[in-house]
C-alpha positions in Angstrom: 130.2 112.3 58.6 132.0 113.3 61.8 131.2 111.5 65.0 129.5 114.4 66.7 127.4 115.1 63.5 126.3 111.4 63.5 125.5 111.6 67.1 123.3 114.6 66.7 121.6 113.0 63.7 120.7 109.9 65.7 119.6 112.0 68.7 117.3 114.1 66.4 114.6 111.6 67.1 114.7 112.1 70.9 111.8 114.6 70.9 109.7 112.1 69.1 110.1 109.3 71.6 109.7 111.3 74.8 105.9 110.8 75.0 105.9 107.1 75.0 109.2 106.8 76.9 107.8 108.9 79.8 104.6 106.9 79.9 106.6 103.7 79.8 108.7 104.8 82.7 105.7 105.7 84.8 104.1 102.3 84.0 107.3 100.4 84.9 107.6 102.4 88.2 104.0 101.7 89.0 104.3 97.9 88.3 107.7 96.8 89.8 108.6 93.1 89.9 111.0 91.3 92.2 114.1 89.4 91.0 113.4 86.5 88.7 109.7 87.6 88.6 110.1 90.2 85.8 107.5 88.6 83.4 105.4 91.7 82.8 108.5 93.9 82.3 110.1 91.4 80.0 106.9 91.2 77.9 106.9 95.0 77.5 110.5 95.1 76.6 110.2 92.3 74.0 107.2 94.0 72.4 109.0 97.3 72.1 112.1 95.7 70.6 110.2 93.8 68.0 108.2 96.9 67.1 111.6 98.7 66.5 112.8 95.9 64.2 115.1 94.0 66.5 115.5 90.2 66.5 114.3 89.2 69.9 115.2 86.3 72.3 112.9 85.9 75.3 113.2 83.9 78.5 117.0 84.0 78.6 118.0 83.0 82.1 114.3 82.9 83.0 113.0 86.4 82.3 115.9 88.0 80.4 115.4 89.6 77.0 118.0 90.1 74.3 117.5 92.2 71.2 119.8 92.3 68.2 119.8 95.0 65.4 122.3 94.2 62.7 123.0 97.1 60.3 125.8 96.2 58.0 129.5 95.5 58.6 131.1 97.1 61.7 131.6 96.6 65.4 129.0 95.1 67.7 128.2 96.9 70.9 126.4 95.3 73.9 124.2 97.6 76.0 122.7 96.3 79.2 119.9 97.3 81.5 118.6 95.6 84.6 114.9 95.1 85.3 114.2 94.0 88.8 112.8 95.9 91.8 113.2 95.6 95.6 111.0 94.4 98.5 110.5 98.0 99.8 107.2 99.9 100.5 107.3 103.1 98.5 107.1 106.4 100.3 107.8 108.9 97.5 104.2 110.3 97.3 104.5 110.2 93.5 101.2 110.0 91.6 102.6 106.9 89.8 104.0 105.3 93.0 103.9 101.6 93.4 101.3 100.0 95.6 102.3 96.4 94.5 102.6 93.6 97.0 103.7 90.1 96.1 105.2 86.9 97.4 109.0 86.8 97.5 111.1 83.7 96.8 110.4 82.4 100.3 106.6 82.8 99.9 106.4 85.8 102.2 104.1 88.7 101.2 106.2 91.9 100.6 105.7 95.3 99.1 107.6 96.0 95.9 109.3 99.3 94.7 111.7 100.4 92.0 113.9 101.9 94.7 117.2 101.5 92.7 116.2 103.1 89.4 116.1 100.0 87.2 112.9 101.4 85.7 115.0 104.3 84.5 117.6 101.9 83.0 114.9 100.0 81.0 113.2 103.1 79.7 116.5 104.6 78.6 117.8 101.5 76.8 114.4 101.1 75.0 114.6 104.7 74.0 118.2 104.3 72.7 117.2 101.1 70.8 114.4 103.0 69.1 116.7 105.9 68.1 119.2 103.5 66.6 116.4 101.7 64.7 115.1 105.0 63.3 118.5 106.3 62.2 120.2 103.3 60.5 121.6 105.5 57.8 123.9 107.2 60.3 125.7 104.2 61.7 127.0 100.7 60.8 127.5 97.7 62.9 125.3 95.8 65.4 123.5 96.9 68.5 122.9 94.2 71.1 120.5 95.1 73.9 120.5 92.9 77.1 117.7 93.4 79.6 118.8 91.4 82.6 116.8 90.0 85.5 117.8 89.6 89.1 120.7 92.1 89.4 119.6 92.8 93.0 120.3 89.2 94.1 123.6 89.0 92.1 122.8 86.0 89.8 120.8 87.4 86.9 123.8 87.9 84.6 125.1 84.5 85.4 121.7 82.8 84.7 121.6 84.5 81.3 125.1 83.3 80.5 124.3 79.8 81.7 121.3 79.9 79.3 123.5 80.4 76.2 123.6 84.2 76.1 127.0 84.0 74.3 125.5 81.8 71.6 122.4 84.1 71.1 124.4 87.2 70.2 127.1 87.9 67.7 130.7 88.4 68.8 130.6 91.8 70.5 133.5 94.2 70.7 132.6 96.1 73.9 130.0 96.0 76.6 128.5 99.1 78.2 126.1 99.8 81.1 125.0 102.7 83.3 123.2 103.3 86.6 121.1 106.2 87.9 122.6 107.7 91.1 121.8 110.3 93.8 123.6 113.0 91.9 122.3 116.0 90.0 120.1 115.0 87.0 121.8 115.9 83.7 125.2 114.9 84.9 127.1 111.8 83.7 130.2 110.4 85.4 132.9 108.0 84.3 135.7 106.3 86.3 138.5 104.2 85.0 139.6 101.1 86.9 137.8 99.7 90.0 134.5 101.6 90.3 132.1 99.2 92.1 133.1 96.9 94.9 132.9 93.2 95.1 130.4 92.1 97.7 130.3 89.0 99.9 127.7 88.3 102.5 128.5 85.7 105.2 126.3 83.9 107.7 128.3 82.6 110.7 126.9 80.2 113.3 128.9 80.0 116.6 128.0 77.4 119.2 127.9 77.5 123.0 126.4 75.5 125.8 123.0 76.7 127.0 121.7 76.9 130.5 120.1 79.0 133.1 121.0 82.7 133.2 121.6 82.5 136.9 124.3 79.8 136.5 126.6 81.1 133.7 129.5 79.1 135.1 127.9 75.9 133.7 127.5 77.4 130.2 129.4 78.6 127.3 127.6 81.9 126.4 127.4 82.3 122.6 126.0 85.9 123.1 129.2 87.0 124.7 131.2 85.1 122.1 129.3 86.8 119.2 129.9 90.2 120.8 133.6 89.6 121.1 133.7 88.5 117.5 131.9 91.7 116.4 134.3 93.9 118.3 137.4 92.1 117.0 136.1 92.2 113.4 136.4 96.0 113.5 140.2 95.6 113.5 140.1 93.8 110.1 139.7 97.2 108.4 141.3 99.5 110.9 144.4 97.3 111.6 144.8 94.7 108.9 143.9 96.7 105.7 146.1 99.4 104.3 144.6 102.9 104.7 145.0 103.4 101.0 142.9 100.3 100.2 139.2 101.0 100.2 137.1 98.3 102.0 134.0 98.0 104.2 133.0 95.3 106.7 129.5 95.6 108.2 127.9 93.3 110.7 124.2 93.7 109.9 122.6 91.1 112.1 123.1 89.1 115.3 120.5 86.6 116.4 120.6 84.6 119.6 118.3 83.4 122.3 114.6 83.7 123.1 114.4 84.7 126.8 116.2 87.1 129.2 117.2 84.4 131.7 118.1 81.6 129.3 121.6 81.4 127.8 121.2 80.0 124.3 123.3 77.3 122.7 124.1 79.2 119.5 124.3 82.6 117.9 124.1 83.6 114.2 126.1 86.6 112.9 125.4 88.0 109.4 127.9 90.4 107.8 128.8 92.0 104.5 132.2 92.8 103.0 132.9 95.3 100.2 136.3 95.2 98.4 137.9 96.4 95.2 140.7 93.9 94.5 140.9 90.1 94.6 143.9 90.3 97.0 142.0 92.4 99.6 138.9 90.3 99.2 140.8 87.1 99.9 142.7 88.7 102.9 139.6 90.0 104.6 137.5 86.9 104.1 140.5 84.9 105.5 140.8 87.3 108.5 137.1 86.9 109.3 137.4 83.1 109.5 140.7 83.3 111.5 139.1 85.6 114.1 135.9 83.7 114.4 137.8 80.4 114.9 140.1 81.9 117.4 137.4 83.6 119.5 135.5 80.3 119.5 138.5 78.5 120.9 139.1 81.2 123.4 135.5 80.8 124.6 135.7 77.0 124.8 133.0 76.6 122.2 132.0 73.0 122.1 131.6 72.9 118.3 133.5 74.5 115.4 131.8 77.6 113.8 129.9 77.2 110.6 130.4 79.6 107.6 128.0 80.2 104.7 128.9 82.7 102.0 126.0 84.0 99.9 124.9 87.0 97.7 128.3 87.3 96.1 128.9 90.1 93.5 132.0 90.5 91.4 134.0 93.7 91.4 133.3 96.2 88.5 136.7 97.2 87.1 136.3 99.6 84.1 138.7 99.0 81.3 140.8 102.2 81.1 141.0 102.5 77.3 137.3 101.8 76.9 136.4 104.3 79.7 138.7 107.0 78.1 137.0 106.5 74.7 133.5 106.8 76.3 134.7 109.7 78.4 136.0 111.6 75.4 132.7 111.1 73.6 130.8 112.3 76.7 132.9 115.4 77.0 132.3 116.2 73.4 128.5 115.8 73.8 127.8 116.8 77.4 130.6 119.3 78.0 131.0 120.1 81.7 128.1 117.9 82.5 130.6 115.0 82.1 132.5 114.5 85.3 134.6 111.9 87.2 132.3 109.5 89.1 133.5 108.8 92.7 134.3 105.3 93.7 131.1 103.5 94.6 130.7 101.0 97.5 127.6 99.5 95.8 128.0 96.2 93.9 126.8 94.8 90.6 126.8 91.6 88.5 127.0 93.3 85.1 130.8 92.6 84.8 130.0 88.8 84.7 128.7 89.3 81.1 131.8 91.0 79.5 134.2 88.9 81.6 132.6 85.7 80.3 132.4 87.0 76.8 136.0 88.2 76.9 135.4 91.8 75.9 136.3 95.1 77.6 133.6 97.2 79.3 132.8 100.4 81.1 130.1 101.3 83.5 129.1 104.9 84.2 126.7 106.9 86.4 123.8 109.2 85.5 122.4 111.7 88.0 118.7 111.5 88.9 118.1 114.2 91.5 116.5 117.5 90.7 119.5 119.9 90.2 118.1 122.7 92.4 117.2 120.3 95.2 120.7 118.8 95.1 122.4 122.2 95.0 120.5 123.5 98.0 121.3 120.4 100.0 125.0 120.7 98.9 125.2 124.4 99.9 123.6 123.5 103.3 126.0 120.6 103.9 123.0 118.3 104.1 123.4 116.0 101.0 123.5 112.9 103.2 120.4 114.0 105.1 118.3 115.5 102.4 119.0 113.5 99.2 117.5 110.0 99.1 119.9 107.3 97.9 119.3 104.1 96.0 117.3 101.5 98.0 115.6 104.2 100.0 111.8 104.2 100.1 111.9 107.8 99.0 114.3 107.4 96.1 112.6 109.0 93.1 114.6 110.1 90.1 113.1 113.1 88.3 111.9 112.1 84.9 113.6 115.0 83.1 116.4 115.5 82.4 117.2 112.0 83.7 115.6 110.0 80.9 117.0 112.3 78.2 120.5 112.1 79.7 120.5 108.4 80.2 119.2 107.8 76.6 121.7 110.2 75.2 124.6 108.6 77.1 123.8 105.1 75.7 123.7 106.5 72.2 126.8 108.6 72.5 128.8 105.8 74.1 127.7 103.2 71.5 128.5 105.5 68.6 132.1 105.8 69.8 132.3 102.3 68.2 129.5 102.0 65.7 
């Protein structure tokens, strides 16, 4: 049977799963869970996979779930979805909006929302798993589903790998993943090569000598020092990075002092760097340290600065051959709804899984915005103003055609191997 005929045969079951898939999505959206706290979501996932006939491993890396469906000889395809939500108070006005509050890792009470679309990812992968289980006569091989915790904090993939993920699954031939984006629903986008940036957050503490605001000559002012560092850091991108090399450096926080007439003894700067190559990443992180040290010396800082790097994400670099294979299958199935996905400055930890397993991968985007709404915003030149993006309190993918498209994309991509 030709590939497109097999695809249509597997997707015949799509109408039959819509009812429970929609309800599942609403339920997940209404009950979001923070990173490493995804117990309820994991339980629902495990139950659905077992019901579909998958062999299931629970508690992988804490709350991760792995399902394996072996169906004769053939390639093994790994499909991944992330499960965690964000500490954001939902403002979508949806009838199934989250009202959840919980304690975060530090014990602080926070609101919780699926503001990045991971509920879409889980619903789509469970739908695809069911379709494969219901149509085993139309494919051969092994489907491996990985439901990952803690993508938002960048260590969920690693915790699953450290908890023997590679031993729990058969040797896979390819790894595939997708993400819902602020693009028209019904559209899918692929991009060979670098597609998501590496991310590095850095906390820098610079030291001064405190004193009375009326006697600055007796102090070393860390507020001025921090300000000079922030200004000078702008040149890392504008003057030290080639215009053809995409990179972002953002200072998101400066904290110093407690009173208007007291010069403090230290300041804390927090910044974030996004890069697409190891060479650029190394150069920019080195430039930051060089500039901070030099500015501290210029200001007569009494102590060396302190650097702490945290929330690190690897770059996502799609394998060109794998991406071309998926792209060809998408074009055959979706037609002109398959497009080139622009370079994204967001970051992900999915690539840790295929990199560690030693297999090629590709990661694509699925639109989640009502097409008419998006078109009107585009025609008015107001996409940035009118279309909520991931991590926004008003980010709300439309259920259809988003769920259908995401489910179809997983099936179509996997069948390019199975």
